[in-house]
N, C-alpha and C positions, 0 to 999 in steps of 0.2 A: 504494500500500500504506500504509494509515493505522494499522497496528498499532504500538502503543507497546511498546518494549523498554527495560528498565532493566538496566544491567550493573554487575557488582561485580568488582573486582580482588583478588587474594590479598594484594598488598602495595601500600602507597602509593608514589607516585613518589619520595619522598625516600629510600626504602629500596632501590628496585629501578629501575635505569636500563637494564636489560638487555633481552633479546629478548622476555620475557613481556609487558612493557609495550608494546613496539613491536607485538607481535601484537594486543593488545587495541585499541590506537589504530587500527591499519590495518583490522582487522575491523569496528570500529564505523564508521569513515569509509566503508568500502565498502558496508555495509548502509544507511547514510544515503543514499548515492547511489542505491540501489535503491528508495528511497521510504519506508523505515522511519523511525520516530521513535525514535532510540536516544540515551539519555542515562544518566548515572550514577544509580545507585540513591540516592534521597533518604531517608536514615534518619530524617529529621524529618517526613516526610509522614505525615499522619494518615488518608490515603485510599489505597486501592489503585487508583491512577490509571494502571495499565499492564496490558498483556496477557501479557507474557513477561518472565521474569527470565533473564538471560544471565550465567553465571559464567565467569570466566577463572581457571583454577586450581581445584583441588578439595580443598584441604586446610584452608584458613582460612575456613570459613563454617559457620554453625550449621544443621544439617539440620532442626531444628525449624521454622525459617523456611520451608523448602521444603515441609514437611508442611502448614503453615498455608496456604501459597499453593495447594497442590493441593486443599485443602478448599474453597477459594474459586474453584475451576475455572480457576486460572491455569496457564500452561505454564512449564516450566523447561528450558533448554538449557545445556549445559556444554561448554567447551573445556578439557579437563583439564590440558594442558601437562605431561604425565607424562614425567619423566626417570627411568629406572631407574638409580639410583646404586649400589644394592647388588646383590649377585650374584643370579642367577636362582634358585638354591637358597634363598637367604635370603628372597626374596619368596614362594616357595612355602610355606616354613615359617611365614611370617607370616600366611598366609591365614586361619587359624582365629580370629585376633584380631577379625575383623569380626563375630563372634558373641558376643564378650565383653559382659557386662552394663554395664561401665563404658566411657566414651568413650576412644578412643585414635585415633591417626592413621589406622590402617587402617580402623577402623569408620566414622569420619567420612567418609573418601573413599568407602567402599562405599555408605553411605547417600545421599550426594550423587549418585553415579552411578546408583544404583538408582531414586531418585526422579525423576531427570531424564527428560524425554520423549524428548530426543535428546542424543547425545554426539558431539562432533566432535574426534576425535584428529587429529593432524597428519600421520600416516603409517600405512601398513599395519602396520608394526612396532608402533607404539604401540597400534593397535587390537587386535592379537593379544594383546599383553601385558596390556591391560586386561581382555580376555575371560578370560585364564588366571588372573590374580592376583586379580581382583575378581568374576569370575563374571557379567559383564555380557553380555547377549545381543548378538550381532553385528547383529541385525536393526534395532537402534536406534542403531547407530554408523555414521557416515559420515565418510570421510577428507576433511578440508578442509586442503589443503597451504598452507604459508606462501608468501609472495610477496615480490617486491622492494618495499621501503618506498617510499611515494609521494614522499617528499622527494628521493629520488635523482634521479628524472626531472625533478622540478620545479626542482631547483637545479643539475643537472649542467652546463648550458650557461653558467651565470653564474659558476661556480667554476673557476678556472684551476689548472693543475698547479703554477704558480709560487707559489701561496699557501703551500703546505707547504714547498716547496723553499727559498723565501726565508727562512722562519723557522728551519728546521732544517738546511738545507744538505745533504740526502742524497736520492739516488734509487736505484732498482733494489734495493730492500731486501726482506727477508722481513717480512711484516706479520701481526701477530696482534692485532686490536682486540678488546677485551673490556671489560665493565663493572667487572670486578675480577680480581685475581690469586688463584687458588684451586687447591685440589687437583684438583677436577673439571675445571677448564679446562686444567690440565696445562702451564702455561707453563714451570715449572721444567725439565721434560725437554727442552723446545725450547731453552731457554737452554743447557743442558748439551750438547745436540747441536751448537750453533753456536759454543760457547766456543772462542776461539783460532783460528777458521777465517778471520777477516777479513771474513766476510759480515755485512753490516749487518742488525740486527734491531730492529724498532720494536714496542713493546708499549704498550697503553693499559690503563687501569684501575689504574695503579700507585699511585693515591691511596687504594685500598681493597684491602688485602692480608689474606687469611685468616690469622688469628693463628698457626695451626699451622705455617705455612711462611714467616712474615714474616722471621725472622732468616736462614734459608737463602737466600731470594730476594734480600734486600738484600746479603748477602755475595757471592753469585754475580754480581750486576750492578754492584757498587760499583766506580767508576772504570774501567769497561770502555768504551772509546771506540767500540766497535762495537755497543753496546746502548743504545738510546734508550728510556727509560722515561717515559711520559707519563700524565697523567690522562685521563679520558674526554674525547674531542674533541667540539667542537660540530660540527654537521652539515656546515657548509661546509669546515672543516678536515679532517673525516673523508673527505669526497669527494675533496679534493685529495690526501690521503694515499693513497687507493686509486689515483689516477691516477699517482702516483709509484712505487708498489710494483711489484715484479716477481712476487712469490709471496705468496699468501695461505695461511698455514700454520695450519690449524685442527685442532689435535691433542687436542681435548677427549676425556676418557674416556667421557662420556655426554652426549647431546643429544636434544632433540625433533627438530631438523633443523638449525637453525643459520642465522639470517638473515645472518650475516656471510659465510657461504659463498656465498649468493645475491648479496650485494653485490659480493664480490670477483670472482665469475664474471662479473657484468654489466660490470665494468670490465676484463675480459679478463686478470685476474691468473691465473697458473697456480695451480691448487688442489692443495695438499698436505694431505690429510685423514686423520683416524683411520680405521683399517680396521674401522669399526663398521657394522652393517647399515643404520642410518638414513641415513648419508651415501651409501651405495651406492644406496639407493632414490631419493634426491633427485638425485644428481649422476652416476649411471650411469658411463659410460666417459669422462666429461669430466675426471676428476680422477685424481691419483696417490694411492694409499692406502698408509699406513704403519702399522707396529706402534707405537702411541702410547706404549707402555711401554718402547720400545727406542730410546734416543738415537742409537745407531749407525745404525739403519735410517732414522730421521728425517734424519740428517745425509747419508747416501748419496743419498737420493732428492731432497733439496733441492739438493745439488751437481749431480746430473744434470739437474734442472729448470732450474737457473741457466744451463746451457749452451744451453737452447732459447730462442731469441729471438722465436719466433713468438707472436703474440697469439691468444687462444682465442675466435675469432669465432663458432664454432659453439655454444659454451656460452652466449654472450650471447644468441643467437637462441633457443636452447632455453629460457632463463629468461624472455625476453619473451613467448614463446608458451605456456608451461606454468605457471610459478610466479608467479601474479599474485593480488592481493587481490580482483580482480573474480571470478576463478574460486572463490576461498575463500568469498566472500559468496554466490555462486550456489548452492553446495552447501547452505548453510544455508537460503537462500530456498526451494529446491526441497523441503526437508523441511517448512518452515513451511506451505507451500501445501497439502501433504498433511495436515498436522496440524489446520489451522484451517478 
């Protein structure tokens, strides 16, 4: 497959070290393995030296560029990475904004999706909400699920459990890795749930705290011997942390799917997840689901899960067989074959 694909990310790497960047990296890597020539969009190129533009995210891009490409018979595909952070009603009420004469976020998103030849949501939930909120026809949307990041299997055997333990001295903890501490990621409720219980909690992303909750978070975690607040870990230390963790507690209020849930499940951590439809679609009956707005419910289910010493072997096998970037890339490939 000699087709040339050029891709664009919503945010540069120095701004976003989270799942969206991982998704772009892994999708590009998997498409290259299938024989496509996939590289970043060169804004200084004075020639249209590619066949397809691939967008990761659908908010920060100028629709006029897509209109120009369509006039030149180029194809455009988009992975929206749509996380509904506002209420269902709010999104319905915002729908008319796509028809406003002046540009706004809803209109930009609508135009990008409408002009795209194919759209690849990460779940059936995301696909349905894009159809409802933006009026995009289902016929051009195909679910490409997230997968286990490639570095996990590449580094797993060379990273020991002792790496994390020797540096931080704890095992059998509740783990919530994230790129930042934020309202949406909901770490504060997890901290409140475990405060004073003696259960060890490890959080990452503590070097980037959302301003609205910074003071509260620092006050809750200050001088607490049971809470370890770390910056984003490098890949080897992250793998070692998963190997030491007992529970992966992912209590975010909204997600596209959540790569850390896939990682935690692969390392046989017990999964304590928010009771949101996207997690149930991805992790089925392999996880315990909580009311992410209720610290008491989070606490009770973590306590119960701590009593279970068995490793989740079935979840690991499910992830290896179903949640892979090879599968993700093949969904895109099958559409491109039909399109070109």
